[in-house]
All heavy atoms as a GROMACS GRO file, in nm:
protein
  565
    1VAL      N    1  -0.433   1.420  -0.027
    1VAL     CA    2  -0.408   1.316  -0.131
    1VAL      C    3  -0.546   1.267  -0.170
    1VAL      O    4  -0.624   1.225  -0.079
    1VAL     CB    5  -0.312   1.203  -0.076
    1VAL    CG1    6  -0.303   1.096  -0.179
    1VAL    CG2    7  -0.179   1.270  -0.050
    2LYS      N    8  -0.578   1.264  -0.297
    2LYS     CA    9  -0.699   1.223  -0.346
    2LYS      C   10  -0.688   1.063  -0.327
    2LYS      O   11  -0.599   0.999  -0.375
    2LYS     CB   12  -0.721   1.262  -0.488
    2LYS     CG   13  -0.853   1.212  -0.545
    2LYS     CD   14  -0.856   1.257  -0.700
    2LYS     CE   15  -0.835   1.136  -0.770
    2LYS     NZ   16  -0.841   1.146  -0.924
    3VAL      N   17  -0.798   1.000  -0.272
    3VAL     CA   18  -0.806   0.860  -0.254
    3VAL      C   19  -0.941   0.804  -0.311
    3VAL      O   20  -1.031   0.875  -0.311
    3VAL     CB   21  -0.779   0.807  -0.118
    3VAL    CG1   22  -0.648   0.867  -0.065
    3VAL    CG2   23  -0.892   0.861  -0.025
    4GLN      N   24  -0.937   0.678  -0.335
    4GLN     CA   25  -1.064   0.612  -0.369
    4GLN      C   26  -1.070   0.495  -0.268
    4GLN      O   27  -0.980   0.419  -0.247
    4GLN     CB   28  -1.066   0.544  -0.504
    4GLN     CG   29  -1.056   0.645  -0.614
    4GLN     CD   30  -1.061   0.572  -0.754
    4GLN    OE1   31  -1.114   0.466  -0.766
    4GLN    NE2   32  -0.989   0.635  -0.850
    5TYR      N   33  -1.194   0.476  -0.209
    5TYR     CA   34  -1.212   0.374  -0.114
    5TYR      C   35  -1.252   0.250  -0.184
    5TYR      O   36  -1.344   0.251  -0.270
    5TYR     CB   37  -1.318   0.399  -0.007
    5TYR     CG   38  -1.339   0.287   0.090
    5TYR    CD1   39  -1.244   0.279   0.196
    5TYR    CD2   40  -1.446   0.215   0.085
    5TYR    CE1   41  -1.263   0.180   0.279
    5TYR    CE2   42  -1.453   0.103   0.170
    5TYR     CZ   43  -1.357   0.084   0.266
    5TYR     OH   44  -1.381  -0.009   0.363
    6PHE      N   45  -1.190   0.135  -0.167
    6PHE     CA   46  -1.220   0.014  -0.230
    6PHE      C   47  -1.180  -0.102  -0.154
    6PHE      O   48  -1.072  -0.116  -0.103
    6PHE     CB   49  -1.143   0.003  -0.368
    6PHE     CG   50  -1.171  -0.120  -0.454
    6PHE    CD1   51  -1.278  -0.145  -0.515
    6PHE    CD2   52  -1.064  -0.227  -0.462
    6PHE    CE1   53  -1.304  -0.263  -0.583
    6PHE    CE2   54  -1.090  -0.336  -0.530
    6PHE     CZ   55  -1.205  -0.366  -0.590
    7THR      N   56  -1.265  -0.208  -0.127
    7THR     CA   57  -1.246  -0.321  -0.066
    7THR      C   58  -1.228  -0.447  -0.165
    7THR      O   59  -1.324  -0.457  -0.249
    7THR     CB   60  -1.357  -0.357   0.029
    7THR    OG1   61  -1.360  -0.253   0.133
    7THR    CG2   62  -1.319  -0.475   0.106
    8SER      N   63  -1.126  -0.501  -0.159
    8SER     CA   64  -1.090  -0.611  -0.256
    8SER      C   65  -1.096  -0.755  -0.187
    8SER      O   66  -1.048  -0.768  -0.079
    8SER     CB   67  -0.956  -0.592  -0.312
    8SER     OG   68  -0.925  -0.697  -0.390
    9PRO      N   69  -1.176  -0.849  -0.249
    9PRO     CA   70  -1.172  -0.977  -0.195
    9PRO      C   71  -1.044  -1.051  -0.229
    9PRO      O   72  -1.015  -1.160  -0.160
    9PRO     CB   73  -1.286  -1.048  -0.281
    9PRO     CG   74  -1.295  -0.974  -0.415
    9PRO     CD   75  -1.246  -0.833  -0.377
   10GLY      N   76  -0.960  -0.994  -0.319
   10GLY     CA   77  -0.823  -1.060  -0.344
   10GLY      C   78  -0.715  -1.026  -0.239
   10GLY      O   79  -0.755  -0.983  -0.124
   11GLY      N   80  -0.599  -1.054  -0.284
   11GLY     CA   81  -0.492  -1.027  -0.170
   11GLY      C   82  -0.352  -1.006  -0.250
   11GLY      O   83  -0.352  -1.006  -0.368
   12THR      N   84  -0.260  -0.974  -0.169
   12THR     CA   85  -0.116  -0.968  -0.223
   12THR      C   86  -0.027  -1.046  -0.142
   12THR      O   87  -0.063  -1.108  -0.044
   12THR     CB   88  -0.074  -0.811  -0.207
   12THR    OG1   89  -0.064  -0.776  -0.060
   12THR    CG2   90  -0.175  -0.716  -0.269
   13ASP      N   91   0.100  -1.057  -0.175
   13ASP     CA   92   0.194  -1.118  -0.095
   13ASP      C   93   0.210  -1.069   0.042
   13ASP      O   94   0.248  -1.146   0.137
   13ASP     CB   95   0.330  -1.110  -0.171
   13ASP     CG   96   0.345  -1.187  -0.290
   13ASP    OD1   97   0.256  -1.272  -0.313
   13ASP    OD2   98   0.433  -1.171  -0.382
   14ALA      N   99   0.170  -0.931   0.065
   14ALA     CA  100   0.176  -0.879   0.202
   14ALA      C  101   0.089  -0.956   0.294
   14ALA      O  102   0.106  -0.961   0.412
   14ALA     CB  103   0.146  -0.730   0.190
   15GLY      N  104  -0.038  -1.007   0.247
   15GLY     CA  105  -0.120  -1.071   0.319
   15GLY      C  106  -0.056  -1.199   0.396
   15GLY      O  107  -0.083  -1.241   0.500
   16ALA      N  108   0.035  -1.260   0.320
   16ALA     CA  109   0.109  -1.378   0.389
   16ALA      C  110   0.221  -1.336   0.463
   16ALA      O  111   0.260  -1.396   0.570
   16ALA     CB  112   0.158  -1.477   0.278
   17ILE      N  113   0.289  -1.227   0.424
   17ILE     CA  114   0.415  -1.184   0.486
   17ILE      C  115   0.385  -1.129   0.629
   17ILE      O  116   0.449  -1.160   0.727
   17ILE     CB  117   0.488  -1.071   0.406
   17ILE    CG1  118   0.539  -1.118   0.270
   17ILE    CG2  119   0.585  -1.010   0.495
   17ILE    CD1  120   0.585  -1.022   0.166
   18HIS      N  121   0.273  -1.050   0.646
   18HIS     CA  122   0.257  -1.003   0.773
   18HIS      C  123   0.218  -1.102   0.884
   18HIS      O  124   0.209  -1.076   0.998
   18HIS     CB  125   0.148  -0.888   0.774
   18HIS     CG  126   0.003  -0.935   0.764
   18HIS    ND1  127  -0.061  -0.978   0.673
   18HIS    CD2  128  -0.079  -0.954   0.882
   18HIS    CE1  129  -0.174  -1.018   0.700
   18HIS    NE2  130  -0.207  -1.001   0.829
   19LYS      N  131   0.190  -1.223   0.839
   19LYS     CA  132   0.152  -1.337   0.949
   19LYS      C  133   0.277  -1.415   0.966
   19LYS      O  134   0.259  -1.501   1.072
   19LYS     CB  135   0.049  -1.424   0.880
   19LYS     CG  136  -0.088  -1.349   0.846
   19LYS     CD  137  -0.182  -1.445   0.784
   19LYS     CE  138  -0.307  -1.379   0.750
   19LYS     NZ  139  -0.405  -1.471   0.686
   20ASN      N  140   0.387  -1.391   0.917
   20ASN     CA  141   0.508  -1.465   0.953
   20ASN      C  142   0.558  -1.442   1.097
   20ASN      O  143   0.552  -1.326   1.143
   20ASN     CB  144   0.618  -1.454   0.864
   20ASN     CG  145   0.591  -1.527   0.724
   20ASN    OD1  146   0.555  -1.639   0.740
   20ASN    ND2  147   0.616  -1.462   0.609
   21TYR      N  148   0.627  -1.527   1.154
   21TYR     CA  149   0.691  -1.519   1.292
   21TYR      C  150   0.581  -1.463   1.388
   21TYR      O  151   0.467  -1.512   1.404
   21TYR     CB  152   0.805  -1.431   1.281
   21TYR     CG  153   0.914  -1.475   1.186
   21TYR    CD1  154   0.922  -1.422   1.062
   21TYR    CD2  155   0.975  -1.608   1.206
   21TYR    CE1  156   1.015  -1.476   0.969
   21TYR    CE2  157   1.068  -1.661   1.114
   21TYR     CZ  158   1.086  -1.585   0.999
   21TYR     OH  159   1.168  -1.642   0.902
   22ASP      N  160   0.619  -1.358   1.471
   22ASP     CA  161   0.521  -1.292   1.553
   22ASP      C  162   0.440  -1.178   1.477
   22ASP      O  163   0.380  -1.091   1.547
   22ASP     CB  164   0.593  -1.237   1.680
   22ASP     CG  165   0.644  -1.344   1.761
   22ASP    OD1  166   0.581  -1.449   1.757
   22ASP    OD2  167   0.757  -1.322   1.832
   23GLY      N  168   0.460  -1.174   1.361
   23GLY     CA  169   0.402  -1.059   1.274
   23GLY      C  170   0.499  -0.971   1.212
   23GLY      O  171   0.591  -0.936   1.298
   24ILE      N  172   0.499  -0.941   1.099
   24ILE     CA  173   0.590  -0.850   1.033
   24ILE      C  174   0.516  -0.729   0.981
   24ILE      O  175   0.422  -0.749   0.911
   24ILE     CB  176   0.663  -0.919   0.912
   24ILE    CG1  177   0.747  -1.048   0.959
   24ILE    CG2  178   0.753  -0.817   0.829
   24ILE    CD1  179   0.798  -1.125   0.851
   25LEU      N  180   0.564  -0.612   1.031
   25LEU     CA  181   0.497  -0.496   0.981
   25LEU      C  182   0.504  -0.473   0.829
   25LEU      O  183   0.618  -0.492   0.765
   25LEU     CB  184   0.573  -0.363   1.044
   25LEU     CG  185   0.511  -0.231   1.019
   25LEU    CD1  186   0.379  -0.226   1.083
   25LEU    CD2  187   0.607  -0.136   1.080
   26THR      N  188   0.398  -0.474   0.779
   26THR     CA  189   0.385  -0.463   0.618
   26THR      C  190   0.299  -0.350   0.577
   26THR      O  191   0.195  -0.330   0.630
   26THR     CB  192   0.314  -0.620   0.583
   26THR    OG1  193   0.383  -0.704   0.641
   26THR    CG2  194   0.322  -0.608   0.438
   27PHE      N  195   0.348  -0.284   0.470
   27PHE     CA  196   0.267  -0.183   0.394
   27PHE      C  197   0.238  -0.213   0.262
   27PHE      O  198   0.302  -0.263   0.190
   27PHE     CB  199   0.361  -0.058   0.397
   27PHE     CG  200   0.290   0.050   0.321
   27PHE    CD1  201   0.203   0.134   0.378
   27PHE    CD2  202   0.346   0.099   0.191
   27PHE    CE1  203   0.146   0.232   0.288
   27PHE    CE2  204   0.295   0.182   0.118
   27PHE     CZ  205   0.201   0.269   0.166
   28THR      N  206   0.106  -0.198   0.233
   28THR     CA  207   0.049  -0.225   0.096
   28THR      C  208  -0.024  -0.104   0.057
   28THR      O  209  -0.109  -0.049   0.122
   28THR     CB  210  -0.053  -0.348   0.097
   28THR    OG1  211   0.028  -0.455   0.160
   28THR    CG2  212  -0.096  -0.373  -0.045
   29GLN      N  213   0.013  -0.054  -0.065
   29GLN     CA  214  -0.056   0.060  -0.122
   29GLN      C  215  -0.101   0.017  -0.255
   29GLN      O  216  -0.029  -0.049  -0.335
   29GLN     CB  217   0.036   0.184  -0.139
   29GLN     CG  218  -0.043   0.297  -0.192
   29GLN     CD  219   0.059   0.417  -0.181
   29GLN    OE1  220   0.166   0.412  -0.152
   29GLN    NE2  221   0.011   0.526  -0.224
   30CYS      N  222  -0.233   0.021  -0.280
   30CYS     CA  223  -0.288  -0.027  -0.407
   30CYS      C  224  -0.332   0.092  -0.500
   30CYS      O  225  -0.377   0.194  -0.457
   30CYS     CB  226  -0.410  -0.123  -0.381
   30CYS     SG  227  -0.370  -0.266  -0.277
   31LEU      N  228  -0.318   0.064  -0.623
   31LEU     CA  229  -0.368   0.165  -0.728
   31LEU      C  230  -0.487   0.105  -0.800
   31LEU      O  231  -0.457  -0.010  -0.866
   31LEU     CB  232  -0.238   0.200  -0.807
   31LEU     CG  233  -0.258   0.297  -0.925
   31LEU    CD1  234  -0.314   0.427  -0.863
   31LEU    CD2  235  -0.130   0.310  -1.003
   32CYS      N  236  -0.593   0.164  -0.803
   32CYS     CA  237  -0.716   0.117  -0.881
   32CYS      C  238  -0.673   0.123  -1.031
   32CYS      O  239  -0.637   0.212  -1.077
   32CYS     CB  240  -0.833   0.184  -0.848
   32CYS     SG  241  -0.887   0.164  -0.681
   33ALA      N  242  -0.701   0.001  -1.092
   33ALA     CA  243  -0.688  -0.008  -1.240
   33ALA      C  244  -0.786  -0.109  -1.292
   33ALA      O  245  -0.832  -0.203  -1.223
   33ALA     CB  246  -0.545  -0.040  -1.264
   34ARG      N  247  -0.812  -0.097  -1.418
   34ARG     CA  248  -0.904  -0.202  -1.487
   34ARG      C  249  -0.812  -0.291  -1.560
   34ARG      O  250  -0.708  -0.265  -1.611
   34ARG     CB  251  -0.986  -0.138  -1.588
   34ARG     CG  252  -1.090  -0.058  -1.521
   34ARG     CD  253  -1.198   0.016  -1.626
   34ARG     NE  254  -1.284   0.100  -1.554
   34ARG     CZ  255  -1.411   0.104  -1.586
   34ARG    NH1  256  -1.456   0.038  -1.699
   34ARG    NH2  257  -1.497   0.184  -1.530
   35SER      N  258  -0.859  -0.426  -1.574
   35SER     CA  259  -0.787  -0.528  -1.643
   35SER      C  260  -0.640  -0.537  -1.587
   35SER      O  261  -0.546  -0.549  -1.674
   35SER     CB  262  -0.784  -0.495  -1.793
   35SER     OG  263  -0.919  -0.472  -1.831
   36ILE      N  264  -0.624  -0.553  -1.459
   36ILE     CA  265  -0.488  -0.548  -1.393
   36ILE      C  266  -0.408  -0.661  -1.436
   36ILE      O  267  -0.279  -0.649  -1.445
   36ILE     CB  268  -0.511  -0.538  -1.247
   36ILE    CG1  269  -0.382  -0.496  -1.168
   36ILE    CG2  270  -0.563  -0.664  -1.185
   36ILE    CD1  271  -0.329  -0.366  -1.213
   37HIS      N  272  -0.452  -0.779  -1.463
   37HIS     CA  273  -0.376  -0.880  -1.501
   37HIS      C  274  -0.372  -0.914  -1.650
   37HIS      O  275  -0.353  -1.035  -1.689
   37HIS     CB  276  -0.442  -1.025  -1.425
   37HIS     CG  277  -0.420  -1.004  -1.279
   37HIS    ND1  278  -0.304  -1.007  -1.205
   37HIS    CD2  279  -0.514  -0.976  -1.186
   37HIS    CE1  280  -0.329  -1.000  -1.076
   37HIS    NE2  281  -0.448  -0.985  -1.052
   38THR      N  282  -0.368  -0.804  -1.728
   38THR     CA  283  -0.353  -0.819  -1.874
   38THR      C  284  -0.246  -0.720  -1.907
   38THR      O  285  -0.194  -0.646  -1.845
   38THR     CB  286  -0.489  -0.785  -1.945
   38THR    OG1  287  -0.508  -0.634  -1.932
   38THR    CG2  288  -0.604  -0.856  -1.880
   39CYS      N  289  -0.213  -0.736  -2.047
   39CYS     CA  290  -0.108  -0.649  -2.093
   39CYS      C  291  -0.168  -0.505  -2.130
   39CYS      O  292  -0.099  -0.417  -2.187
   39CYS     CB  293  -0.037  -0.708  -2.216
   39CYS     SG  294  -0.156  -0.747  -2.353
   40SER      N  295  -0.294  -0.489  -2.108
   40SER     CA  296  -0.361  -0.348  -2.139
   40SER      C  297  -0.428  -0.290  -2.028
   40SER      O  298  -0.533  -0.244  -2.026
   40SER     CB  299  -0.465  -0.367  -2.257
   40SER     OG  300  -0.561  -0.472  -2.215
   41THR      N  301  -0.357  -0.284  -1.906
   41THR     CA  302  -0.411  -0.232  -1.780
   41THR      C  303  -0.451  -0.088  -1.816
   41THR      O  304  -0.360  -0.002  -1.876
   41THR     CB  305  -0.318  -0.248  -1.671
   41THR    OG1  306  -0.287  -0.385  -1.645
   41THR    CG2  307  -0.363  -0.183  -1.539
   42ILE      N  308  -0.552  -0.036  -1.751
   42ILE     CA  309  -0.592   0.100  -1.767
   42ILE      C  310  -0.603   0.173  -1.631
   42ILE      O  311  -0.662   0.107  -1.545
   42ILE     CB  312  -0.727   0.125  -1.842
   42ILE    CG1  313  -0.718   0.048  -1.973
   42ILE    CG2  314  -0.771   0.266  -1.851
   42ILE    CD1  315  -0.855   0.051  -2.044
   43LEU      N  316  -0.532   0.286  -1.608
   43LEU     CA  317  -0.553   0.344  -1.482
   43LEU      C  318  -0.547   0.506  -1.510
   43LEU      O  319  -0.509   0.546  -1.610
   43LEU     CB  320  -0.437   0.313  -1.389
   43LEU     CG  321  -0.298   0.345  -1.432
   43LEU    CD1  322  -0.250   0.493  -1.400
   43LEU    CD2  323  -0.194   0.252  -1.376
   44ASP      N  324  -0.603   0.577  -1.407
   44ASP     CA  325  -0.617   0.713  -1.411
   44ASP      C  326  -0.478   0.767  -1.384
   44ASP      O  327  -0.412   0.744  -1.282
   44ASP     CB  328  -0.717   0.766  -1.326
   44ASP     CG  329  -0.732   0.922  -1.337
   44ASP    OD1  330  -0.651   0.993  -1.344
   44ASP    OD2  331  -0.866   0.955  -1.318
   45SER      N  332  -0.412   0.852  -1.469
   45SER     CA  333  -0.280   0.901  -1.440
   45SER      C  334  -0.267   0.994  -1.316
   45SER      O  335  -0.186   1.000  -1.245
   45SER     CB  336  -0.226   0.987  -1.565
   45SER     OG  337  -0.310   1.097  -1.605
   46ASP      N  338  -0.388   1.072  -1.276
   46ASP     CA  339  -0.401   1.143  -1.167
   46ASP      C  340  -0.392   1.062  -1.034
   46ASP      O  341  -0.330   1.081  -0.935
   46ASP     CB  342  -0.519   1.224  -1.156
   46ASP     CG  343  -0.524   1.342  -1.249
   46ASP    OD1  344  -0.414   1.385  -1.293
   46ASP    OD2  345  -0.643   1.391  -1.293
   47ASP      N  346  -0.456   0.932  -1.049
   47ASP     CA  347  -0.445   0.844  -0.932
   47ASP      C  348  -0.292   0.783  -0.920
   47ASP      O  349  -0.245   0.772  -0.795
   47ASP     CB  350  -0.531   0.713  -0.955
   47ASP     CG  351  -0.684   0.750  -0.959
   47ASP    OD1  352  -0.713   0.849  -0.900
   47ASP    OD2  353  -0.758   0.666  -1.006
   48TYR      N  354  -0.233   0.769  -1.028
   48TYR     CA  355  -0.097   0.731  -1.031
   48TYR      C  356  -0.004   0.839  -0.949
   48TYR      O  357   0.069   0.804  -0.869
   48TYR     CB  358  -0.038   0.709  -1.166
   48TYR     CG  359   0.123   0.679  -1.159
   48TYR    CD1  360   0.158   0.550  -1.125
   48TYR    CD2  361   0.204   0.772  -1.192
   48TYR    CE1  362   0.297   0.533  -1.114
   48TYR    CE2  363   0.340   0.757  -1.193
   48TYR     CZ  364   0.393   0.627  -1.149
   48TYR     OH  365   0.529   0.608  -1.141
   49VAL      N  366  -0.026   0.967  -0.985
   49VAL     CA  367   0.056   1.071  -0.926
   49VAL      C  368   0.022   1.080  -0.782
   49VAL      O  369   0.111   1.099  -0.704
   49VAL     CB  370   0.033   1.202  -1.006
   49VAL    CG1  371   0.086   1.327  -0.933
   49VAL    CG2  372   0.087   1.196  -1.154
   50SER      N  373  -0.107   1.070  -0.754
   50SER     CA  374  -0.149   1.074  -0.603
   50SER      C  375  -0.073   0.972  -0.525
   50SER      O  376  -0.034   0.987  -0.422
   50SER     CB  377  -0.299   1.073  -0.584
   50SER     OG  378  -0.363   1.190  -0.637
   51CYS      N  379  -0.080   0.836  -0.585
   51CYS     CA  380  -0.027   0.728  -0.512
   51CYS      C  381   0.132   0.748  -0.502
   51CYS      O  382   0.177   0.716  -0.393
   51CYS     CB  383  -0.037   0.606  -0.602
   51CYS     SG  384   0.000   0.446  -0.533
   52LEU      N  385   0.205   0.799  -0.605
   52LEU     CA  386   0.345   0.822  -0.592
   52LEU      C  387   0.363   0.930  -0.497
   52LEU      O  388   0.465   0.917  -0.406
   52LEU     CB  389   0.393   0.867  -0.741
   52LEU     CG  390   0.533   0.910  -0.746
   52LEU    CD1  391   0.634   0.793  -0.723
   52LEU    CD2  392   0.574   0.978  -0.884
   53ASN      N  393   0.294   1.039  -0.477
   53ASN     CA  394   0.312   1.140  -0.396
   53ASN      C  395   0.300   1.096  -0.254
   53ASN      O  396   0.359   1.129  -0.159
   53ASN     CB  397   0.215   1.275  -0.414
   53ASN     CG  398   0.267   1.340  -0.534
   53ASN    OD1  399   0.388   1.345  -0.571
   53ASN    ND2  400   0.177   1.408  -0.594
   54LEU      N  401   0.195   1.007  -0.222
   54LEU     CA  402   0.170   0.952  -0.097
   54LEU      C  403   0.283   0.867  -0.052
   54LEU      O  404   0.333   0.863   0.059
   54LEU     CB  405   0.033   0.868  -0.094
   54LEU     CG  406   0.003   0.792   0.039
   54LEU    CD1  407  -0.009   0.904   0.149
   54LEU    CD2  408  -0.109   0.735   0.029
   55THR      N  409   0.323   0.777  -0.144
   55THR     CA  410   0.438   0.700  -0.109
   55THR      C  411   0.565   0.780  -0.079
   55THR      O  412   0.644   0.748   0.027
   55THR     CB  413   0.493   0.608  -0.228
   55THR    OG1  414   0.363   0.532  -0.262
   55THR    CG2  415   0.591   0.493  -0.214
   56LEU      N  416   0.599   0.882  -0.156
   56LEU     CA  417   0.708   0.967  -0.133
   56LEU      C  418   0.703   1.028   0.005
   56LEU      O  419   0.806   1.031   0.070
   56LEU     CB  420   0.736   1.061  -0.246
   56LEU     CG  421   0.777   1.006  -0.382
   56LEU    CD1  422   0.777   1.114  -0.496
   56LEU    CD2  423   0.906   0.939  -0.368
   57HIS      N  424   0.582   1.081   0.038
   57HIS     CA  425   0.565   1.150   0.165
   57HIS      C  426   0.588   1.058   0.281
   57HIS      O  427   0.651   1.087   0.369
   57HIS     CB  428   0.425   1.212   0.166
   57HIS     CG  429   0.392   1.272   0.306
   57HIS    ND1  430   0.451   1.387   0.346
   57HIS    CD2  431   0.317   1.210   0.409
   57HIS    CE1  432   0.401   1.410   0.471
   57HIS    NE2  433   0.316   1.299   0.505
   58MET      N  434   0.537   0.937   0.268
   58MET     CA  435   0.543   0.823   0.366
   58MET      C  436   0.698   0.799   0.395
   58MET      O  437   0.745   0.781   0.505
   58MET     CB  438   0.459   0.718   0.340
   58MET     CG  439   0.316   0.728   0.351
   58MET     SD  440   0.215   0.593   0.322
   58MET     CE  441   0.264   0.482   0.449
   59LEU      N  442   0.770   0.777   0.281
   59LEU     CA  443   0.922   0.745   0.302
   59LEU      C  444   0.994   0.865   0.359
   59LEU      O  445   1.082   0.840   0.428
   59LEU     CB  446   0.967   0.696   0.158
   59LEU     CG  447   0.914   0.564   0.110
   59LEU    CD1  448   0.954   0.560  -0.045
   59LEU    CD2  449   0.957   0.454   0.187
   60LYS      N  450   0.963   0.976   0.314
   60LYS     CA  451   1.038   1.094   0.371
   60LYS      C  452   1.006   1.127   0.518
   60LYS      O  453   1.108   1.176   0.582
   60LYS     CB  454   1.005   1.225   0.278
   60LYS     CG  455   1.062   1.220   0.140
   60LYS     CD  456   1.007   1.346   0.069
   60LYS     CE  457   1.054   1.339  -0.066
   60LYS     NZ  458   1.003   1.462  -0.159
   61THR      N  459   0.894   1.077   0.560
   61THR     CA  460   0.868   1.106   0.706
   61THR      C  461   0.882   0.984   0.794
   61THR      O  462   0.851   1.000   0.906
   61THR     CB  463   0.721   1.160   0.716
   61THR    OG1  464   0.610   1.065   0.659
   61THR    CG2  465   0.713   1.292   0.627
   62LEU      N  466   0.918   0.883   0.732
   62LEU     CA  467   0.930   0.754   0.811
   62LEU      C  468   1.061   0.759   0.900
   62LEU      O  469   1.170   0.796   0.843
   62LEU     CB  470   0.944   0.621   0.722
   62LEU     CG  471   0.932   0.496   0.790
   62LEU    CD1  472   0.791   0.482   0.851
   62LEU    CD2  473   0.944   0.384   0.683
   63THR      N  474   1.039   0.740   1.029
   63THR     CA  475   1.162   0.739   1.113
   63THR      C  476   1.161   0.597   1.193
   63THR      O  477   1.066   0.535   1.190
   63THR     CB  478   1.152   0.851   1.222
   63THR    OG1  479   1.023   0.822   1.298
   63THR    CG2  480   1.132   0.992   1.156
   64SER      N  481   1.266   0.576   1.258
   64SER     CA  482   1.284   0.448   1.344
   64SER      C  483   1.177   0.457   1.448
   64SER      O  484   1.116   0.355   1.474
   64SER     CB  485   1.412   0.449   1.401
   64SER     OG  486   1.503   0.422   1.308
   65ALA      N  487   1.145   0.569   1.522
   65ALA     CA  488   1.052   0.588   1.612
   65ALA      C  489   0.904   0.549   1.573
   65ALA      O  490   0.834   0.490   1.633
   65ALA     CB  491   1.048   0.723   1.675
   66LYS      N  492   0.885   0.599   1.437
   66LYS     CA  493   0.748   0.571   1.389
   66LYS      C  494   0.732   0.421   1.368
   66LYS      O  495   0.629   0.363   1.387
   66LYS     CB  496   0.724   0.658   1.262
   66LYS     CG  497   0.601   0.619   1.183
   66LYS     CD  498   0.481   0.670   1.278
   66LYS     CE  499   0.359   0.661   1.205
   66LYS     NZ  500   0.246   0.700   1.275
   67ILE      N  501   0.836   0.356   1.304
   67ILE     CA  502   0.830   0.220   1.288
   67ILE      C  503   0.803   0.130   1.417
   67ILE      O  504   0.719   0.043   1.426
   67ILE     CB  505   0.963   0.153   1.216
   67ILE    CG1  506   0.964   0.210   1.075
   67ILE    CG2  507   0.958   0.007   1.214
   67ILE    CD1  508   1.093   0.194   1.000
   68ILE      N  509   0.875   0.168   1.517
   68ILE     CA  510   0.853   0.099   1.656
   68ILE      C  511   0.720   0.120   1.701
   68ILE      O  512   0.649   0.039   1.753
   68ILE     CB  513   0.967   0.158   1.757
   68ILE    CG1  514   1.100   0.106   1.717
   68ILE    CG2  515   0.925   0.115   1.888
   68ILE    CD1  516   1.216   0.169   1.787
   69SER      N  517   0.668   0.256   1.681
   69SER     CA  518   0.524   0.280   1.732
   69SER      C  519   0.427   0.200   1.653
   69SER      O  520   0.320   0.148   1.715
   69SER     CB  521   0.494   0.424   1.732
   69SER     OG  522   0.474   0.469   1.604
   70LEU      N  523   0.440   0.179   1.526
   70LEU     CA  524   0.354   0.089   1.438
   70LEU      C  525   0.358  -0.059   1.474
   70LEU      O  526   0.264  -0.125   1.491
   70LEU     CB  527   0.390   0.114   1.301
   70LEU     CG  528   0.349   0.248   1.234
   70LEU    CD1  529   0.408   0.271   1.103
   70LEU    CD2  530   0.203   0.268   1.234
   71GLN      N  531   0.488  -0.091   1.514
   71GLN     CA  532   0.496  -0.241   1.559
   71GLN      C  533   0.437  -0.273   1.682
   71GLN      O  534   0.391  -0.376   1.705
   71GLN     CB  535   0.639  -0.267   1.563
   71GLN     CG  536   0.715  -0.281   1.426
   71GLN     CD  537   0.864  -0.296   1.431
   71GLN    OE1  538   0.928  -0.255   1.530
   71GLN    NE2  539   0.917  -0.369   1.341
   72GLU      N  540   0.415  -0.164   1.783
   72GLU     CA  541   0.358  -0.184   1.912
   72GLU      C  542   0.205  -0.180   1.903
   72GLU      O  543   0.152  -0.220   1.997
   72GLU     CB  544   0.421  -0.080   2.006
   72GLU     CG  545   0.570  -0.099   2.032
   72GLU     CD  546   0.637   0.005   2.111
   72GLU    OE1  547   0.568   0.117   2.138
   72GLU    OE2  548   0.750  -0.010   2.147
   73GLU      N  549   0.149  -0.124   1.805
   73GLU     CA  550   0.002  -0.113   1.797
   73GLU      C  551  -0.048  -0.254   1.766
   73GLU      O  552   0.013  -0.347   1.701
   73GLU     CB  553  -0.043  -0.010   1.671
   73GLU     CG  554  -0.004   0.128   1.699
   73GLU     CD  555  -0.047   0.209   1.583
   73GLU    OE1  556  -0.130   0.155   1.513
   73GLU    OE2  557  -0.014   0.328   1.585
   74ASP      N  558  -0.166  -0.276   1.826
   74ASP     CA  559  -0.242  -0.409   1.807
   74ASP      C  560  -0.330  -0.400   1.680
   74ASP      O  561  -0.410  -0.323   1.656
   74ASP     CB  562  -0.315  -0.436   1.935
   74ASP     CG  563  -0.217  -0.480   2.047
   74ASP    OD1  564  -0.122  -0.540   2.012
   74ASP    OD2  565  -0.256  -0.467   2.160
   0.00000   0.00000   0.00000
């Protein structure tokens, strides 16, 4: 899967959700785009397809055992 490495100073709702209770397993997948908070966002369609394929692969391979192992990691 083609990826772009990017560190953002911003955040998403997942940033607050994963801190609730004793911690809630949270997945965030971001798609790089320009002018994201406007009505004219621009993104690369290849990036969109890669993001979609990664999400579908993760959902198809997600099992209860995998969720438990992720919850047990520090």
